[in-house]
N, C-alpha and C positions, 0 to 999 in steps of 0.2 A: 611756517609756509611749507606745507607738505609737498605742494606741487613744484616748487622751485628746487627743493632739495632732491626730489625724485628725478627731476629733469637733469640735474648735474650728474647724479649717479648713473643714469642711463648713458650719458655722453662718455663718461669714463669706462663704463662697461663695454660699449661698443669698441672703443679703442683697444681695450684689454682682449675682447673676443677675437679681433683680427690678428693681433701680433703676438699674443702670448702662446706659450707652449701648453699643450693639453696635458691631462694627467698621464702619469707613467704608463697606464694601461692602454692609453689611446694608440691607435695605429698610425704609423708614419707613412709617407708616400713611398719610401724605399721598401717598407714592409709589404705594402699593397702591390708594388711592382713584382717583388719576389714571389708572392703568392699567386699572382696572375700568370707569371712565367711558368710556374710549376703545374698549374691546373688548367690553363686555358686550352681549349680544344683546337683552336686555329694554330697555336704554336706546336702542339702535339702533331698536327697534320704536316706542318712545315718540316718538323724533325723527321717524320716518316719519309717525306720526299727526299731529304738529304741522305737518309739511309739507303733508299732505292738508287740514288745516283752513285753511291759507293759501290753497290752491287754491280751497276752498269760498268763501272771502272774495272772492277775485278774481272768481269766478263770480257772487256776489251783486252786487258792484259793477258787473259787466258788463251788468246789466239796465238801467242808465241810459244805456248807449251805443246809438247807432243800430244797427238791425238791417237788414242788406242781404240781400235775397233775389233771386237771378237764376234764371230759368227759361226753358225753351225746349221746343218740341215741333212735331210735324208731324201734321196732321189730314187724313184722306182720307174724304170722303163718298161715298156710292153715287150720288148725283145732285147736280147743281149747284143750290145754293139759289137760289130766285127768288121775286119778289113778283108778285102778280096784282092788276090794277086795272081798273075799269070806267070808261069815258069815253063818255057818251052812248050807251049801249047796246053799245059796243065794248069787248071784253075784251082787255087787254094784259098781257103778262108780261115782267118785267124781272129779269135775273140780278142778285143782290145779293151772292153769295158763291161763289167758285170751289170746285170740288169738292175740290181738294187745296191746302193752304196751310201756311205756317210761321208759328208764333206765338212771340214772345219777349218777355221783360220783365225789368226791373230795378227793383225797388221798395224804398225805404228807409222804415223806420218808427222814429219816435223818440217814447218816452213823454214826455208833458208833465206830467200829473197822475195819480197812482195812489192818491190817498187814504191815502198812507202804506205801501202794500203793499211797495214796493221799500226804503224807508228802514228799515222794521221787519226786512226780510229781511237787509239789510246789518248792522243792529245784532245780529241773532241770530248771523250768521256771525262777527262780531268777538268776541262773548262766547264762542263755541265755540272760537275760536282761542286766546283767553286761557285757557280751561279746558284746552286741550291743552298750552299752554306750562307751566302750573303742574303739570299731570299729569306732564310730563316732569321737572320739578323733584322732584316726589314720587318718581318712579321712580329718580332719581339718589340721593335720600336712602335709599330702601329698599335699593338696591344697596350703598351705602357702609355701611349698618348691617350687612348681611350679611357684607360684607368685614371690618368691624370685629370681628364675632363670630368669624369664622374666624381672623382675626389673633390675637385674644386667645386662642383655643383652641390655636393652635400654640405660642404662648409659655407658656401654662399647662402643656401637655403636656411642653414642653422643661424646665420647672421641675420637673414631677413625675418626669420621667425622671432628672434630676440628683439629686433626693432619693432616688429608688429606688436609683440606683447608689451614692450615698453610704451607704445602708443596707447594700448588699452589701459595700462596702469596710470598713465598720466591723465587720460580722460576720465578715469574713475576718480582720481583725486580731485580733478576739476569739478566733477559732478557733485562730490561732497561739498565743495565750496559753494557751488551754485544752489544746492538744496538748502544750505544754511542761510544763504542770503535771501533765498525765496521765502523761507520760513519766517525771516525777520521782516519780510515785506519790502525788501530793498531792491529786488529785481522782479521783472515780470515773469509770468509763467512760461512765456515764449522762450526765454533763456534756458529754462530747465528742460523744456521739450527739445530744444535744439541740441543741448548737451547730451540728452539720452539718445537721440538719433545718431549723433557722431560716435557715441560709445558703441551702439550696436553695429555700426558700419566698421569700426575698428575691430570688434570681436569677429566679424565676418572675415576680415583680412587675416586674422590669426588662424581661423579654421583653414582658409585657403593655403596659407603658407605652411601650415602643419601638414597638409595633404601633399603638397609639392615636396616637402622634405621626405616624407615616406616614400614617395616615387623615386627621388634621387638616391635614397639609400637602397631601395630594391635594385635599381639599375647598377649601382655599385657592387652589390653582392652578386648579381648575375655575372658580371665581368670576372669576378674572382671565383666563380662556380661554387657559390655558397647558397645556403637556404635564403630565399628572398626576405624572409622575416628576421634574419639574424641581426643582433644589435650592432650598430656601427658607431664607433667612437674614433674620431680622427683629430690629428694635431695639425695646426696650420704652419707647417714648416716646408719650405720649397727650396729648390736648388737656386744657385745664383744665376744672374743674367750672364750669358757669355761675354767675355771681354773682346774688345776690338771694334774697328770701324765697320761700317756696313760692307765696304769692299772686302775687307779681311774675312768677314763672316761668309760672305757669298763665295769667295774662293775656297774657303774651307769646305763648305757644303758641296761644291762641285768635285772635290777630290775625295771626300769620305762618305757621301750618301750611298748606302748599300744598293739602292735602286739603280743607280748609274753603273755600279760594279756588276750587278746581275745582268744588265743589258750587254755590257762589254764582254762578259764571259759567254753569254748566250751567242753573241755574234761570232766570237772566236770558235765556239763549239760547232756552229753551223758551217763556217769556213773550213774547218778541219774535216768535217764530215763530207763536205763536197770534194775535197782533195782526196779523201779515202776512196770515194766512189770512182773518181777518175782513175786512181791508181789501179783499180780493178781491171782496166783494159790493157795494162802494161804487163810485161812478163812476170809470171809467178812461178817460183822454183821451190820444190819441196822434195825431201828425201823420204822414201817409203821403204819399210822393211818389216819382216815378220816371218811367220811359220805358217805353211799350208799343208793340210792333210787331206788326201783323197783316197778313200777306201777303194782298192782295185787290185785284185789278186793277180791280174795280168800285167801289172805295172811293177817294175823292179823297185823303185823307190816310191812309197806311198806318202811319205812326209818329207817335205823340202823347206829349207830356209831360203829366203829371197831378200834382195835389196835392190832398189832402183832409184834413180834421180829423174824426176819428172818436171817438165816445163810446160806451162800453159800461157797462151798469149791470145787474147781476143783482138783480132785485127779489125773486126767490125762488130758493133753492137748498136742497135738502133734506139735503145732506151736509156743507156747509162749516161750519155751526154745530157740528155734532157733532165734526168733525175738530178745530176749535179747542178745544172743550171737553175733548177727549181729551188734547190736549197740555197744557192748563192743569192737568188733574189729574196729569199726569206731573211738572209742576213742583211741585205740592203734595207729592207723594210724596218728591221730592228734598229739600224743606224739612224733612220729618220725619227723613229720614236725616241731614241736616245737624245738626239739634238733637241726635240721638242721638250723632253723632260728636263734637260739642262736649263732651258728658258723658264720652265715652270718652277723649278727649284729656286732660281734667282728671284722670282716673283714672290714665292713663299717666304724667303728670308727677308726680303724688303718689307713685305706686309707685316710680318711678325715684329721686325725691328721697329717699324713705325708705331705699331700697336703698343709696344713697350714704352716708347717715348710718350705717347698720348696718356697712357694710364698713369705713369708716374706724375705727369703734370696734373692730372685730375685729382690724384691723391693729395697733393699739396693744396689745391684749391678747396676741396671738400673738407680738409682738416681745418682750414681757416673758417669755412662756412658753418662747421659744427659749433665752434666757439661762439661765433656771432649769432647763430640761431638760438643756442642755449641762453645766451644773454638776452636776446630779444623776447624769448618766452618768459624769462624771469621778470623783465621790466613790464611786459604786458599784463602778466598775472598780478603783479603788485598794483598796477594802475586799476585793473578791474576790481580788486578788492577795496580799493579806495574810491570806486565809483568814477574814475577818470577815463575808463575805456569800456568798450562794449564786449559782450559775450562772443560776438562774431570775430572780433579782433583777437581774442584769446584762442579760439578754435583755429583761426588762420595761422597764428603763430605756432601752434602745436602741429598743424599740417606741415608748416615749413620746417620745423625742427625734425619731424619724422622723415621728411623727404631728404634733408641733408644727410641724416644718418644712413638712409638707404643708398644715397649717392656715394658716400664714403665706403660702405660695404661692398658695393658693385665695383667701385674704382679699385679697391685693394685686391679683389679676387680677379678682376680683369687684368691687373698687372701681373699677378701670379700666373694666370692662364697664358698671357702673352709671352712670358718668359719660357714657359714650357713649350709653347708653339715654336718659339725661336730656336730653342735647343733641338726640337725635333727636326725643324727645317735644316739645321746645320748638320744633324746626324749624330748628336752627342747626348741624347736624352738618357 
């Protein structure tokens, strides 16, 4: 009974395809993640943003350092500057400044007290850096999730192609049986024609599945920044489902999702920036000192050292308060977005958790259905060869067998994908 033995082999092959490890040369999901993180352009962009935020922090801290300004110039007047004085009715004129002279200076300025302007600016830059760092983590998680979906899609289509090919093989075996019975005059030509049509339809499904597999592999290679036509060999090994109740998982997600941390740090950065701007209206104290040189032969000392303490206090500025308020309102906007995101994350965790439960139940049901459909195919084939059933019943039994294997293939990879989605929702992918 070629058909019955083949049907049993296909059933075992499907189970082996889903749960067995691939050859040693096959790529694991961890390998795919590492490759994507190293080569993906979105992650490189996020790393560049983090580097830019680091430079912004260095810039903010640099405000506390002395500022040194060096300047020089040459001035030419049309006349020599002079002073006029009257002494007992006599008028005298004294040159005070030569017509052409060189002026140079080197002045250092150090802020002593800024009413918190610099410290708030530094705190804002530090919060922005933390936001960029966690945004980088979020980008990594997003890419890993995209790679995971592409990875599962490739394995799913490989399984679908295997099932479609087994359908062709089974119908080919059945065609041989029908042809033999037709040659012996035991069945009508209609049985042979129907078997040929079913075989042609099955072959078309193989072509479609093969094309979809090629597309899935190209998408996978694109995410890993590889040539789209590169060979793809994967192993069906996935991380475990996170432990804990739905409530525990939701609470974990709300404490460790990088997207929430990004918003929290961005809110802090804006609030600190607003405080820094407000501090600009308060007293600012700085010490200035340096050396000044003024070329002037009429002057006793052409070069002088100097030092002074300066205080600035903006008693009124019509724009600073509004600028600070605008930034404060931006922070309020981000707070609303954060609250909305918390609700969305809870929904994501719940949906992924329920999908995991559903997929696991489907796997158990489809495993039982596979054994039953294989046995049904065996019995129906035996009856047909004995003239106790029709060709239509055999074809229906084969369709049922193929459908159960497809269902098992989809349930298995739906479970894997649901687990990955749950881990992403919790923030531990």
